[in-house]
C-alpha positions, 0 to 999 in steps of 0.5 A: 716663194714668189707671189702670183697675181690671178687677173681675171676678165669674163662676162661680168667685167675685170678684176685685178688681183692686187693680193696674189698667192704664194706659190713655188714657181710659175708652172705651179701657178699656170696648173692653179689658174687652169684649175680656176678657169675650169671651175668658172667654164663649168659655172657659165655653162649653166647659163644661156651663153658662155662669155669669154674667160681669161685669166692672166697670170703675174708674177713680175718676173716670169710673166705674165701669161694669159689663159684665155677659154672663149666659149660659143653657144649655138642654141637652134631649138 
């Protein structure tokens, strides 16, 4: 089973995944990355401003695939 790596970049900096996780295919890896980024967005929305968040999915064959979410908060209160 191939190993996929999930590198994360957010307002706190960058994290390069050097451990990875075994998954059946890139489609499954992208689904896992989407779940992870949804959790990160939920957490970021609790803060005053949400940063740009991205996950780079690598496997060395089918990738890399970049998933990016950018949040903008316009607080006009």
